[in-house]
Backbone of each chain as ProteinMPNN parsed JSONL, in Angstrom:
{"seq_chain_A": "MYRRYGDRVRFLTLYIKEAHPTDEWQMDSNEKEQVCYPQPKTTAERVAIANDFVKRFHYEIPVVVDPIENPANALYAGWPERFYIVDEKGVILYKGKPGPFGYHPEEIEAWLSSRFPSGEAPAKSSRNSLRLLQRNARIAALTASSR", "coords_chain_A": {"N_chain_A": [[17.046, -32.942, -21.509], [16.957, -31.267, -23.912], [19.449, -32.114, -24.583], [18.866, -34.93, -24.934], [16.625, -34.971, -26.749], [17.149, -33.218, -28.872], [17.874, -33.3, -31.247], [15.79, -34.07, -32.765], [13.732, -32.512, -32.005], [12.988, -29.178, -32.115], [14.328, -26.799, -29.722], [13.541, -23.59, -28.13], [14.386, -20.747, -26.77], [12.423, -18.212, -25.303], [13.544, -14.968, -24.326], [12.017, -13.329, -22.094], [10.472, -10.15, -20.389], [11.866, -9.24, -17.464], [11.061, -11.367, -14.447], [11.725, -10.93, -11.798], [12.947, -8.179, -11.019], [15.363, -5.891, -9.632], [13.785, -3.52, -9.345], [11.472, -3.942, -9.162], [9.612, -6.523, -8.251], [11.321, -7.773, -6.26], [13.295, -10.589, -5.115], [14.339, -12.503, -2.148], [16.217, -14.659, -2.917], [17.223, -14.047, -5.204], [18.865, -12.072, -4.682], [20.786, -13.288, -2.762], [22.166, -14.872, -4.885], [23.089, -13.208, -6.337], [21.879, -12.433, -8.355], [21.054, -9.7, -9.824], [19.134, -7.502, -11.2], [17.699, -4.472, -12.826], [14.487, -3.698, -14.287], [14.626, -4.081, -17.609], [15.039, -1.381, -19.947], [15.23, -0.887, -22.685], [15.433, -2.879, -25.564], [18.083, -3.583, -26.124], [19.243, -3.673, -23.354], [17.922, -5.521, -22.138], [18.799, -7.796, -24.01], [21.633, -7.794, -23.113], [21.202, -8.843, -20.526], [20.308, -11.354, -21.162], [22.232, -12.384, -22.321], [24.044, -12.667, -20.14], [22.854, -14.382, -18.58], [23.044, -16.472, -20.192], [25.86, -16.801, -20.097], [26.234, -17.652, -17.559], [25.019, -20.012, -16.889], [26.1, -21.48, -18.867], [24.442, -22.04, -20.85], [22.707, -24.121, -23.331], [20.649, -24.346, -24.944], [19.163, -22.475, -27.753], [18.516, -18.95, -27.695], [16.362, -16.499, -28.067], [15.504, -12.935, -28.141], [12.941, -11.157, -26.75], [11.497, -8.248, -27.991], [11.672, -5.027, -26.479], [9.139, -4.068, -26.449], [7.581, -6.156, -25.763], [6.298, -7.86, -27.563], [6.156, -10.798, -27.974], [5.495, -11.872, -25.671], [3.026, -10.55, -25.086], [1.405, -12.015, -26.669], [1.677, -14.758, -26.222], [1.346, -14.852, -23.435], [3.845, -15.299, -21.628], [5.03, -14.574, -19.288], [5.701, -15.381, -15.621], [7.305, -17.74, -16.723], [6.963, -20.173, -18.934], [5.841, -23.075, -20.657], [5.356, -24.245, -23.984], [4.486, -26.509, -26.632], [4.691, -26.822, -30.306], [3.398, -28.201, -33.17], [4.795, -29.426, -36.324], [3.405, -28.122, -38.143], [2.844, -25.799, -37.278], [0.706, -25.742, -35.24], [-0.568, -25.231, -31.799], [0.081, -27.528, -29.695], [0.502, -28.076, -26.805], [0.089, -26.249, -23.935], [1.537, -24.761, -21.309], [0.967, -23.768, -17.898], [1.128, -20.861, -16.292], [4.852, -20.214, -14.634], [5.797, -19.927, -11.302], [4.322, -22.332, -10.321], [3.074, -23.595, -12.102], [4.703, -24.555, -14.059], [5.969, -27.3, -15.658], [8.462, -29.09, -16.364], [8.688, -31.654, -16.664], [6.003, -32.446, -17.8], [6.586, -31.58, -20.224], [9.069, -33.615, -20.977], [7.321, -36.029, -20.701], [5.676, -35.842, -22.922], [7.502, -35.678, -25.016], [8.991, -38.379, -24.606], [6.755, -39.882, -25.189], [6.003, -39.296, -27.771], [8.431, -39.745, -29.064], [9.238, -42.751, -28.368], [11.358, -44.663, -26.477], [13.551, -43.319, -27.037], [14.127, -43.549, -29.649], [14.864, -42.443, -33.085], [12.861, -40.861, -35.529], [12.065, -42.547, -38.415], [12.074, -40.822, -40.874], [13.485, -40.293, -43.49], [15.09, -42.062, -46.052], [17.5, -42.356, -45.544], [17.637, -41.933, -42.534], [16.103, -44.278, -42.093], [18.0, -46.331, -42.865], [20.091, -45.919, -41.236], [18.763, -46.55, -38.8], [17.937, -49.138, -39.21], [20.646, -50.324, -39.297], [21.641, -49.77, -36.831], [19.72, -51.325, -35.379], [20.644, -53.844, -36.349], [23.262, -53.941, -35.585], [22.649, -54.397, -32.657], [21.027, -56.625, -32.71], [23.269, -58.226, -33.356], [24.923, -58.007, -31.105], [23.271, -59.076, -29.044], [22.887, -61.417, -29.958], [25.462, -62.621, -29.983], [26.139, -62.446, -27.289], [24.624, -64.314, -26.194]], "CA_chain_A": [[15.883, -32.988, -22.36], [17.63, -30.85, -24.994], [20.62, -33.101, -25.406], [18.388, -36.179, -25.317], [15.939, -35.004, -27.918], [17.42, -31.855, -29.559], [18.085, -33.86, -32.817], [14.372, -34.357, -33.35], [12.922, -31.64, -31.459], [13.752, -27.975, -31.699], [13.972, -26.301, -28.582], [14.124, -22.244, -28.34], [14.311, -19.971, -25.366], [12.051, -16.787, -25.503], [14.059, -14.397, -23.236], [10.99, -12.146, -21.861], [10.692, -9.196, -19.279], [12.389, -10.001, -16.007], [10.161, -11.667, -13.474], [12.086, -10.346, -10.322], [14.088, -7.188, -11.222], [15.517, -5.187, -8.511], [12.852, -2.276, -9.091], [9.984, -4.424, -8.976], [9.29, -7.523, -7.354], [12.63, -8.401, -5.955], [13.323, -11.822, -4.307], [15.785, -12.694, -1.545], [16.967, -15.77, -3.386], [18.061, -13.555, -6.462], [20.214, -11.304, -3.879], [21.804, -14.394, -2.516], [22.821, -15.374, -5.839], [23.753, -12.281, -6.964], [21.138, -11.993, -9.903], [20.34, -8.327, -9.572], [18.81, -6.406, -12.484], [16.538, -3.69, -12.927], [13.71, -4.253, -15.468], [15.327, -3.377, -19.031], [14.065, -0.23, -20.435], [15.526, -0.935, -23.924], [15.955, -3.934, -26.02], [19.619, -3.788, -25.919], [19.561, -4.043, -22.02], [17.337, -6.87, -22.087], [19.81, -8.539, -24.523], [22.66, -7.938, -22.402], [20.925, -9.589, -19.513], [19.968, -12.452, -21.711], [23.578, -12.881, -22.483], [24.84, -12.964, -18.91], [22.24, -15.507, -18.28], [23.4, -17.914, -21.036], [27.384, -17.245, -20.187], [26.541, -18.006, -16.089], [24.464, -21.167, -16.852], [26.423, -22.364, -19.974], [22.921, -22.448, -21.443], [23.046, -24.363, -24.599], [19.234, -23.919, -25.881], [19.274, -21.356, -28.366], [17.796, -18.093, -27.021], [15.968, -15.24, -29.081], [14.926, -11.949, -27.112], [11.529, -10.573, -26.939], [11.834, -6.852, -27.942], [11.145, -4.527, -25.225], [7.573, -3.71, -26.451], [7.106, -7.212, -25.267], [5.196, -8.565, -28.342], [5.879, -12.241, -27.669], [4.949, -12.059, -23.942], [1.667, -10.235, -25.156], [0.738, -13.012, -27.325], [2.032, -15.915, -25.467], [1.508, -14.622, -22.109], [4.899, -16.209, -21.054], [5.57, -14.505, -17.99], [7.085, -15.238, -15.569], [7.911, -18.527, -17.454], [5.978, -21.002, -19.545], [6.153, -23.737, -21.998], [4.348, -24.437, -25.259], [4.524, -27.283, -27.63], [3.911, -26.393, -31.595], [3.755, -29.104, -33.978], [5.519, -29.139, -37.409], [2.395, -27.348, -39.006], [2.678, -24.45, -36.291], [-0.408, -25.62, -34.455], [0.061, -25.47, -30.583], [0.07, -28.791, -29.139], [0.724, -28.139, -25.406], [0.226, -25.005, -23.456], [1.624, -24.845, -20.104], [0.32, -22.962, -17.249], [2.687, -19.857, -15.795], [5.513, -20.475, -13.337], [6.486, -21.215, -11.024], [3.724, -23.29, -9.644], [2.392, -23.903, -13.243], [5.905, -24.526, -14.847], [6.307, -28.613, -15.136], [9.261, -29.73, -17.479], [8.321, -33.205, -16.583], [5.12, -32.71, -18.758], [7.345, -31.685, -21.886], [9.402, -34.855, -20.84], [6.557, -37.009, -21.056], [5.375, -35.804, -24.303], [8.665, -36.208, -25.825], [8.904, -39.606, -24.606], [5.531, -40.789, -25.795], [6.299, -39.154, -29.214], [9.733, -40.629, -29.49], [9.565, -43.807, -27.5], [12.697, -45.427, -26.186], [14.728, -42.464, -27.612], [14.378, -44.086, -31.133], [14.815, -41.363, -33.894], [11.497, -41.448, -36.503], [12.761, -42.907, -39.737], [11.538, -40.204, -41.978], [14.229, -40.42, -44.845], [15.621, -43.493, -46.217], [18.883, -42.254, -44.401], [17.296, -42.204, -41.19], [15.711, -45.628, -42.105], [19.183, -47.145, -42.846], [20.958, -45.672, -39.743], [18.06, -47.404, -37.859], [18.559, -50.724, -39.623], [22.127, -50.796, -39.193], [21.822, -50.027, -35.339], [19.192, -52.735, -34.945], [21.404, -55.046, -36.824], [24.323, -54.179, -34.433], [22.165, -54.704, -31.435], [20.921, -57.891, -32.953], [24.545, -59.081, -33.582], [25.397, -57.992, -29.934], [22.585, -59.649, -28.43], [23.371, -62.912, -30.494], [26.798, -62.818, -29.408], [26.102, -62.399, -25.83], [24.074, -65.525, -25.62]], "C_chain_A": [[16.301, -32.406, -23.739], [18.54, -31.713, -25.582], [20.066, -34.29, -25.93], [17.379, -35.995, -26.84], [16.353, -33.889, -29.121], [17.609, -32.118, -31.158], [16.972, -34.108, -33.351], [13.338, -33.77, -33.07], [13.621, -30.076, -31.704], [13.347, -27.232, -30.587], [14.248, -24.567, -28.82], [13.386, -21.672, -27.157], [13.851, -18.598, -25.967], [12.433, -16.025, -24.268], [12.909, -13.018, -22.96], [11.461, -11.261, -20.607], [10.841, -10.159, -18.09], [11.293, -10.226, -15.118], [10.344, -10.861, -12.283], [13.166, -9.365, -10.604], [14.153, -6.515, -9.874], [14.453, -4.137, -8.053], [11.605, -2.555, -9.028], [10.057, -5.527, -7.876], [10.644, -8.568, -7.055], [12.663, -9.691, -4.945], [14.587, -12.02, -3.535], [16.489, -13.8, -2.203], [17.904, -15.131, -4.678], [19.2, -12.819, -5.74], [21.225, -12.495, -3.693], [22.573, -14.794, -3.586], [23.42, -14.52, -6.722], [23.054, -12.009, -8.599], [20.272, -10.89, -9.834], [20.283, -7.282, -10.683], [17.648, -5.513, -12.388], [15.819, -3.891, -14.216], [14.048, -3.398, -16.483], [14.22, -2.373, -19.382], [14.359, -0.385, -22.046], [15.768, -2.535, -24.419], [17.143, -4.259, -25.896], [19.835, -4.129, -24.271], [19.082, -5.356, -21.777], [18.156, -7.968, -22.85], [20.756, -8.842, -23.904], [22.497, -8.929, -21.069], [20.694, -11.019, -19.859], [21.294, -13.037, -22.065], [24.142, -13.307, -21.334], [24.151, -14.046, -18.539], [22.742, -16.732, -18.844], [24.893, -18.046, -20.807], [27.186, -18.015, -18.55], [26.011, -19.442, -16.083], [25.15, -22.144, -17.979], [25.398, -22.78, -20.682], [23.062, -22.76, -22.874], [21.802, -24.415, -25.617], [19.337, -22.647, -26.448], [18.255, -20.316, -27.713], [17.578, -16.934, -28.288], [15.328, -14.145, -27.709], [13.669, -11.332, -27.606], [12.031, -9.021, -26.785], [11.25, -5.895, -26.775], [9.619, -3.899, -25.033], [6.834, -5.132, -26.009], [6.166, -8.045, -26.359], [5.006, -10.178, -28.027], [5.135, -12.633, -26.548], [3.502, -11.643, -24.486], [0.979, -11.256, -25.781], [0.639, -14.239, -26.805], [1.622, -15.971, -24.115], [2.276, -15.511, -21.23], [5.347, -15.811, -19.755], [5.01, -14.985, -17.018], [7.822, -16.42, -16.297], [6.748, -19.436, -17.899], [6.471, -21.831, -20.717], [4.946, -24.023, -22.98], [5.314, -25.775, -26.068], [3.967, -27.013, -29.03], [4.404, -27.707, -32.386], [4.327, -28.659, -35.369], [4.702, -28.172, -38.323], [2.131, -25.993, -38.158], [1.404, -24.406, -35.498], [0.328, -25.902, -32.972], [-0.676, -26.775, -30.137], [-0.335, -28.989, -27.473], [0.732, -26.596, -25.07], [0.26, -25.326, -21.91], [1.193, -23.999, -19.238], [1.647, -22.157, -16.747], [3.349, -20.224, -14.765], [5.16, -19.29, -12.245], [5.948, -22.149, -10.781], [3.005, -24.133, -11.186], [3.556, -24.516, -14.383], [6.258, -26.065, -14.663], [7.196, -29.026, -16.528], [9.017, -30.999, -17.583], [7.135, -33.52, -17.674], [5.567, -32.58, -20.487], [8.129, -33.143, -21.939], [8.579, -35.952, -21.373], [5.885, -36.969, -22.253], [6.623, -36.125, -25.226], [8.921, -37.885, -25.873], [7.878, -40.677, -25.205], [5.597, -40.258, -27.401], [7.454, -39.81, -29.944], [10.052, -41.728, -28.379], [10.72, -44.345, -27.551], [14.017, -44.688, -26.928], [15.068, -42.923, -29.307], [14.046, -42.687, -32.105], [13.677, -41.995, -35.082], [12.459, -41.529, -37.749], [11.842, -42.41, -40.743], [12.125, -40.419, -43.534], [14.474, -41.82, -44.96], [16.926, -43.233, -45.385], [18.759, -42.93, -43.276], [16.746, -43.801, -41.257], [16.993, -46.451, -42.071], [19.897, -47.126, -41.806], [19.874, -46.724, -38.865], [18.083, -48.769, -37.948], [19.858, -51.01, -39.169], [22.166, -50.627, -37.432], [21.078, -51.123, -34.894], [19.845, -53.853, -35.384], [22.564, -55.214, -35.827], [23.715, -54.433, -33.157], [21.679, -56.007, -31.501], [21.989, -58.813, -32.941], [24.944, -59.237, -32.127], [24.712, -59.055, -29.012], [22.687, -61.335, -28.709], [24.518, -63.358, -29.773], [26.805, -63.052, -28.024], [25.321, -63.739, -25.174], [24.629, -66.698, -25.405]], "O_chain_A": [[15.988, -33.07, -24.727], [18.535, -32.053, -26.765], [20.435, -34.784, -26.995], [17.439, -36.764, -27.799], [15.763, -33.871, -30.202], [17.502, -31.285, -32.058], [17.019, -34.414, -34.543], [12.22, -34.06, -33.498], [14.812, -29.929, -31.433], [12.154, -26.987, -30.409], [15.107, -24.24, -29.638], [12.277, -21.938, -26.696], [14.482, -17.945, -26.798], [11.838, -16.266, -23.217], [12.995, -11.936, -23.541], [12.475, -11.477, -19.943], [10.325, -11.236, -17.789], [10.515, -9.283, -14.972], [9.439, -10.209, -11.764], [14.324, -9.741, -10.42], [13.209, -6.533, -9.085], [14.198, -3.856, -6.882], [10.701, -1.734, -8.875], [10.533, -5.334, -6.758], [10.876, -9.703, -7.471], [11.94, -9.637, -3.95], [15.699, -11.802, -4.015], [17.679, -13.781, -1.891], [18.989, -15.577, -5.052], [20.361, -12.928, -6.137], [22.263, -12.632, -4.339], [23.733, -15.106, -3.318], [24.119, -14.862, -7.675], [23.569, -11.554, -9.621], [19.044, -10.964, -9.792], [21.138, -6.45, -10.987], [16.632, -5.92, -11.825], [16.466, -4.236, -15.205], [13.866, -2.182, -16.415], [13.002, -2.438, -19.212], [13.47, 0.142, -22.715], [16.273, -3.333, -23.63], [17.336, -5.406, -25.493], [20.718, -4.951, -24.028], [19.781, -6.225, -21.255], [18.195, -9.075, -22.314], [21.06, -10.035, -23.885], [23.408, -9.634, -20.635], [20.847, -11.878, -18.99], [21.38, -14.265, -22.08], [24.787, -14.354, -21.4], [24.891, -14.906, -18.06], [22.872, -17.796, -18.24], [25.42, -19.103, -21.153], [27.964, -18.937, -18.302], [26.544, -20.172, -15.248], [24.87, -23.341, -18.049], [25.426, -23.913, -21.163], [23.466, -21.894, -23.65], [21.92, -24.504, -26.839], [19.593, -21.695, -25.711], [17.219, -20.759, -27.218], [18.38, -16.614, -29.165], [14.849, -14.514, -26.637], [13.466, -11.056, -28.789], [12.712, -8.581, -25.859], [10.216, -6.275, -26.226], [9.07, -3.442, -24.03], [5.607, -5.182, -25.926], [5.339, -8.849, -25.928], [3.906, -10.707, -27.865], [4.31, -13.545, -26.49], [2.675, -12.536, -24.301], [-0.181, -11.412, -25.399], [-0.428, -14.846, -26.89], [1.525, -17.075, -23.58], [1.808, -16.258, -20.371], [6.014, -16.6, -19.086], [3.8, -15.174, -17.144], [9.006, -16.187, -16.538], [5.683, -19.44, -17.282], [7.285, -21.451, -21.559], [3.759, -23.997, -22.658], [6.539, -25.899, -26.042], [2.738, -26.951, -29.073], [5.535, -28.182, -32.283], [4.326, -27.443, -35.562], [5.277, -27.493, -39.174], [1.213, -25.231, -38.459], [0.963, -23.333, -35.087], [1.38, -26.523, -32.824], [-1.889, -26.952, -30.251], [-1.169, -29.76, -27.0], [1.294, -25.786, -25.807], [-0.622, -25.939, -21.308], [0.855, -23.014, -19.893], [2.809, -22.564, -16.758], [2.678, -20.615, -13.81], [4.537, -18.23, -12.315], [6.633, -23.169, -10.86], [2.489, -25.248, -11.105], [3.178, -24.893, -15.492], [6.831, -26.323, -13.604], [6.637, -29.243, -17.603], [9.141, -31.513, -18.695], [7.158, -34.552, -18.346], [5.153, -33.139, -21.503], [7.859, -33.861, -22.901], [8.949, -36.694, -22.283], [5.47, -38.037, -22.703], [6.497, -36.905, -26.17], [9.025, -38.536, -26.913], [8.058, -41.842, -25.562], [5.139, -41.046, -28.228], [7.454, -40.28, -31.082], [10.999, -41.599, -27.603], [11.213, -44.554, -28.66], [15.083, -45.195, -27.275], [16.073, -42.636, -29.957], [13.073, -41.974, -31.857], [13.601, -43.167, -35.451], [13.387, -40.762, -38.005], [11.037, -43.098, -41.371], [11.433, -40.648, -44.525], [14.133, -42.651, -44.118], [17.264, -44.068, -44.547], [19.308, -43.968, -42.908], [17.078, -44.509, -40.306], [17.047, -47.308, -41.189], [20.38, -48.166, -41.356], [20.374, -47.696, -38.299], [18.221, -49.52, -36.982], [20.052, -52.091, -38.615], [22.798, -51.486, -36.817], [21.593, -51.904, -34.094], [19.621, -54.905, -34.785], [22.852, -56.292, -35.307], [24.591, -54.793, -32.37], [21.805, -56.685, -30.481], [21.837, -59.99, -32.611], [25.292, -60.355, -31.747], [25.383, -59.815, -28.313], [22.585, -62.237, -27.878], [24.526, -64.353, -29.048], [27.55, -63.935, -27.599], [25.383, -64.107, -24.001], [23.973, -67.608, -24.898]]}, "seq_chain_B": "MLKKVLLAVLVLVVGAVAVVVAKMGPRNVIGMLRYDQRQEGKLKVGDRAPDVSLVALDGQSPVRLGEAIGNRPLVLVFGSFT", "coords_chain_B": {"N_chain_B": [[-24.754, -13.65, 19.877], [-24.558, -14.206, 16.917], [-22.504, -11.781, 16.548], [-20.454, -13.101, 18.101], [-19.652, -15.051, 16.38], [-19.076, -13.873, 14.15], [-16.787, -12.224, 14.927], [-15.067, -14.547, 15.518], [-14.524, -15.631, 13.061], [-13.319, -13.456, 11.576], [-11.313, -13.085, 13.412], [-9.774, -15.689, 12.849], [-9.47, -15.06, 9.93], [-7.857, -13.142, 9.69], [-5.67, -14.3, 10.979], [-4.901, -16.172, 9.356], [-4.367, -14.556, 7.314], [-1.819, -13.561, 8.308], [0.067, -15.562, 8.889], [0.394, -16.621, 6.117], [1.691, -13.985, 5.248], [3.774, -13.929, 6.766], [4.991, -16.284, 6.079], [5.586, -16.052, 3.388], [7.016, -13.66, 3.24], [7.006, -10.182, 3.916], [7.998, -8.662, 1.773], [7.832, -9.872, -0.407], [5.0, -10.674, -0.632], [4.235, -7.974, -0.94], [5.338, -7.319, -3.342], [3.965, -9.195, -5.011], [1.632, -8.396, -5.032], [1.658, -6.256, -6.295], [3.13, -6.674, -8.76], [2.545, -8.969, -9.822], [1.987, -10.443, -12.997], [0.871, -12.608, -13.955], [-0.916, -14.349, -16.464], [-3.5, -15.884, -18.155], [-3.709, -15.826, -21.119], [-4.434, -15.613, -24.622], [-4.227, -17.454, -26.313], [-5.005, -21.198, -27.318], [-4.566, -24.598, -27.008], [-4.35, -26.173, -30.133], [-4.896, -23.926, -31.451], [-3.253, -21.717, -34.072], [0.061, -21.038, -33.739], [0.947, -18.079, -33.131], [3.092, -15.585, -35.424], [6.034, -13.469, -34.553], [8.112, -11.04, -34.292], [11.456, -11.086, -33.219], [14.725, -10.672, -31.395], [18.086, -11.67, -32.018], [20.66, -13.101, -30.147], [22.951, -11.302, -30.588], [21.798, -8.905, -30.525], [21.103, -7.37, -32.696], [20.381, -8.87, -34.877], [17.408, -9.481, -36.675], [14.882, -11.956, -35.68], [12.372, -14.149, -36.768], [9.652, -15.979, -35.082], [8.361, -17.749, -36.656], [10.061, -18.928, -38.183], [11.256, -21.017, -37.006], [9.256, -22.867, -36.967], [8.331, -25.936, -38.217], [9.242, -28.966, -40.019], [10.168, -30.216, -37.71], [8.944, -30.817, -34.36], [8.23, -28.088, -32.035], [9.617, -26.824, -29.091], [9.039, -24.483, -27.042], [10.179, -22.096, -24.675], [9.635, -20.035, -22.264], [10.968, -17.15, -20.529], [12.895, -15.703, -17.945], [16.274, -14.395, -16.689], [15.964, -13.441, -13.811]], "CA_chain_B": [[-24.241, -14.826, 19.008], [-23.891, -13.566, 15.365], [-21.421, -11.158, 16.664], [-19.304, -13.975, 18.311], [-19.284, -15.961, 15.211], [-18.356, -12.778, 13.185], [-15.578, -11.97, 15.516], [-14.106, -15.545, 15.453], [-14.201, -15.462, 11.477], [-12.417, -12.376, 11.544], [-9.902, -13.791, 13.898], [-9.258, -16.905, 11.676], [-9.122, -14.558, 8.655], [-6.552, -12.181, 10.233], [-4.545, -15.098, 11.459], [-4.525, -17.058, 8.294], [-3.416, -13.476, 6.61], [-0.612, -13.208, 8.865], [0.605, -16.855, 8.513], [0.959, -16.243, 4.879], [2.573, -12.853, 5.169], [5.039, -14.296, 7.391], [5.507, -17.541, 5.383], [6.121, -15.536, 2.064], [8.109, -12.448, 3.728], [6.216, -8.899, 3.348], [8.361, -8.107, 0.568], [7.277, -10.959, -1.581], [3.668, -10.266, -0.542], [3.91, -6.371, -1.747], [5.857, -7.689, -5.019], [3.233, -10.108, -5.707], [0.311, -7.856, -5.041], [2.083, -5.01, -7.105], [3.708, -6.655, -9.992], [2.264, -10.07, -10.577], [1.559, -10.185, -14.3], [0.586, -13.964, -14.665], [-2.03, -14.363, -17.326], [-3.658, -17.17, -19.096], [-3.58, -15.351, -22.357], [-5.72, -15.845, -25.298], [-4.166, -18.851, -27.014], [-5.471, -22.394, -26.678], [-4.488, -25.935, -27.779], [-5.187, -26.329, -31.289], [-4.787, -22.635, -32.512], [-1.893, -21.588, -34.588], [1.082, -20.156, -33.07], [1.158, -16.613, -33.964], [4.416, -15.271, -35.481], [6.219, -12.338, -33.889], [9.374, -10.515, -34.414], [12.359, -11.164, -31.953], [15.914, -10.21, -31.992], [18.9, -12.575, -31.664], [21.38, -12.493, -28.864], [23.718, -10.09, -31.059], [21.269, -7.538, -29.96], [20.912, -6.722, -33.92], [19.542, -9.628, -36.14], [15.939, -9.881, -36.396], [14.467, -13.378, -35.878], [10.946, -14.568, -36.652], [9.373, -17.049, -34.379], [7.943, -18.567, -37.607], [11.365, -19.444, -39.036], [11.311, -21.866, -36.095], [8.327, -23.908, -37.031], [8.273, -27.035, -39.578], [9.82, -30.169, -40.001], [10.19, -30.767, -36.507], [7.732, -30.07, -33.312], [9.029, -27.035, -31.528], [9.139, -26.583, -27.555], [9.104, -22.967, -26.568], [10.683, -22.106, -23.308], [9.347, -18.762, -22.065], [11.461, -17.157, -19.059], [14.036, -14.4, -17.869], [17.13, -14.668, -15.526], [15.472, -13.268, -12.417]], "C_chain_B": [[-23.628, -14.814, 17.66], [-22.691, -12.755, 15.492], [-20.248, -11.859, 16.948], [-18.712, -14.684, 17.126], [-18.522, -14.926, 14.254], [-17.07, -12.443, 13.626], [-14.351, -13.09, 15.263], [-13.665, -15.777, 14.133], [-13.341, -14.643, 11.07], [-11.039, -12.548, 12.244], [-9.148, -14.726, 13.222], [-8.961, -16.182, 10.375], [-7.587, -13.504, 8.651], [-5.19, -13.172, 10.357], [-3.917, -15.777, 10.204], [-3.556, -16.013, 7.054], [-1.927, -13.404, 6.997], [0.478, -14.143, 8.851], [1.093, -16.57, 6.984], [1.897, -15.234, 4.547], [3.783, -13.578, 5.805], [6.049, -15.51, 6.812], [6.238, -16.84, 4.265], [7.086, -14.591, 2.375], [7.205, -11.516, 3.169], [6.779, -8.688, 2.238], [7.739, -8.922, -0.58], [5.803, -10.792, -1.786], [3.438, -9.005, -1.412], [4.214, -6.771, -3.277], [4.695, -8.357, -5.383], [2.116, -9.322, -6.156], [0.396, -6.429, -6.229], [2.234, -5.592, -8.622], [3.583, -8.337, -10.39], [1.425, -9.768, -11.697], [1.286, -11.557, -14.949], [-0.507, -13.904, -15.492], [-2.289, -15.467, -17.881], [-3.396, -17.138, -20.459], [-4.662, -16.109, -23.478], [-5.589, -17.336, -26.129], [-4.653, -19.98, -26.47], [-4.572, -23.372, -27.559], [-5.102, -25.975, -29.01], [-5.014, -24.959, -32.131], [-3.207, -22.55, -33.01], [-1.1, -20.653, -33.88], [1.505, -19.135, -33.808], [2.643, -16.27, -34.248], [4.695, -14.098, -34.943], [7.789, -12.081, -34.317], [10.014, -10.409, -33.171], [13.646, -10.649, -32.526], [16.952, -11.511, -31.426], [20.004, -12.179, -30.506], [22.548, -11.486, -29.082], [23.247, -8.953, -30.707], [20.523, -6.945, -31.583], [20.135, -7.735, -34.956], [18.288, -9.957, -35.852], [15.645, -11.28, -36.727], [13.057, -13.407, -35.868], [10.602, -15.967, -36.029], [8.858, -18.047, -35.314], [8.817, -19.427, -38.195], [11.62, -20.981, -38.049], [10.495, -23.263, -36.219], [8.88, -24.544, -38.536], [9.491, -27.754, -39.26], [10.144, -30.894, -38.705], [9.231, -30.139, -35.525], [9.027, -28.986, -32.534], [8.773, -26.933, -30.093], [9.803, -25.184, -27.389], [9.337, -22.992, -25.217], [10.47, -20.468, -23.206], [9.941, -18.432, -20.631], [12.456, -16.149, -19.13], [14.933, -14.921, -16.865], [16.671, -14.577, -14.036], [14.462, -13.979, -12.265]], "O_chain_B": [[-22.53, -15.262, 17.328], [-21.808, -12.924, 14.651], [-19.177, -11.588, 16.405], [-17.508, -14.862, 16.941], [-17.466, -15.213, 13.69], [-16.184, -12.351, 12.777], [-13.184, -12.849, 14.956], [-12.493, -16.113, 13.961], [-12.541, -14.992, 10.202], [-9.94, -12.239, 11.783], [-7.942, -14.571, 13.028], [-8.129, -16.745, 9.663], [-6.677, -13.301, 7.847], [-4.047, -12.923, 9.973], [-2.707, -15.922, 10.031], [-2.63, -16.319, 6.303], [-1.005, -13.229, 6.2], [1.65, -13.768, 8.811], [2.279, -16.291, 6.806], [2.799, -15.428, 3.732], [4.786, -13.725, 5.106], [7.259, -15.687, 6.954], [7.454, -17.008, 4.174], [8.126, -14.685, 1.723], [6.611, -11.784, 2.125], [5.927, -8.445, 1.384], [7.205, -8.417, -1.567], [5.336, -10.762, -2.925], [2.665, -8.952, -2.368], [3.447, -6.56, -4.216], [4.332, -7.894, -6.465], [1.634, -9.398, -7.286], [-0.525, -5.831, -6.786], [1.603, -5.105, -9.561], [4.395, -8.885, -11.136], [0.41, -9.075, -11.625], [1.402, -11.749, -16.159], [-1.294, -13.094, -15.002], [-1.326, -16.176, -18.173], [-2.944, -18.116, -21.054], [-5.493, -16.971, -23.192], [-6.497, -18.096, -26.466], [-4.811, -20.006, -25.249], [-3.982, -23.033, -28.584], [-6.323, -25.83, -29.073], [-5.003, -24.965, -33.362], [-2.236, -23.12, -32.512], [-1.543, -19.582, -33.464], [2.206, -19.155, -34.82], [3.464, -16.617, -33.399], [3.692, -13.417, -34.729], [8.525, -13.014, -34.637], [9.509, -9.862, -32.19], [13.801, -10.277, -33.69], [16.587, -12.23, -30.497], [20.119, -11.033, -30.073], [23.09, -10.901, -28.144], [23.985, -7.982, -30.541], [19.544, -6.199, -31.584], [19.33, -7.287, -35.773], [18.01, -10.656, -34.877], [16.012, -11.804, -37.778], [12.465, -12.74, -35.019], [11.187, -16.983, -36.405], [8.854, -19.213, -34.92], [8.485, -20.514, -38.668], [12.19, -21.941, -38.569], [10.831, -24.368, -35.794], [9.484, -24.049, -39.488], [10.441, -27.418, -38.553], [10.364, -32.105, -38.699], [8.731, -29.044, -35.782], [10.253, -29.101, -32.511], [7.577, -26.955, -29.806], [10.988, -24.934, -27.615], [8.767, -23.839, -24.528], [11.064, -19.71, -23.973], [9.634, -19.118, -19.656], [12.869, -15.731, -20.212], [14.524, -15.838, -16.152], [16.93, -15.436, -13.193], [13.878, -13.997, -11.182]]}, "name": "protein", "num_of_chains": 2, "seq": "MYRRYGDRVRFLTLYIKEAHPTDEWQMDSNEKEQVCYPQPKTTAERVAIANDFVKRFHYEIPVVVDPIENPANALYAGWPERFYIVDEKGVILYKGKPGPFGYHPEEIEAWLSSRFPSGEAPAKSSRNSLRLLQRNARIAALTASSRMLKKVLLAVLVLVVGAVAVVVAKMGPRNVIGMLRYDQRQEGKLKVGDRAPDVSLVALDGQSPVRLGEAIGNRPLVLVFGSFT"}
């Protein structure tokens, strides 16, 4: 999704307090996968885990970290995981339910594909319009030559 | 008669709880009861996304969420490693 729409939509990961740290609600699956961290007590500890996460998954989406006082989580109720879509003016367009049961990437995908149908970039500037025209001309040429 | 019905209901409830505990695992059930912090929160669709101070992955640079708003729609992904 990020690769497909990342040029037209900004994606941002907010790294918040741990969902299943070893000293709270530990999960068998995290033990199996050796994702074992206690709940951080400082912002620096949380940043360190966020960096481990990025490294482990070669995670490409930009990540920012909620400081240890959890201001972002307090405002957005993001724990344990949740999606939002915010428009260009800063208005919330979509608020997902909390995960794991309410966490539905396919709803984000559906919104993206309806906003940007057939993966076409919006022709906002004349430069974009030009690119789109050039591409359409190429497609028209290809279609004509294959007939 | 009433006693029998109550007893049957009690047995069913205990049975259902036992099944849930067995399926989820006792540790998971205790974890959920003690540490579940899922909340709906106050924000609604149509509200302005509040700005908040965050930290970059270098652990030093301050980042404001508001900086990410504008010229393109923004998908926010909240989560953690665990």
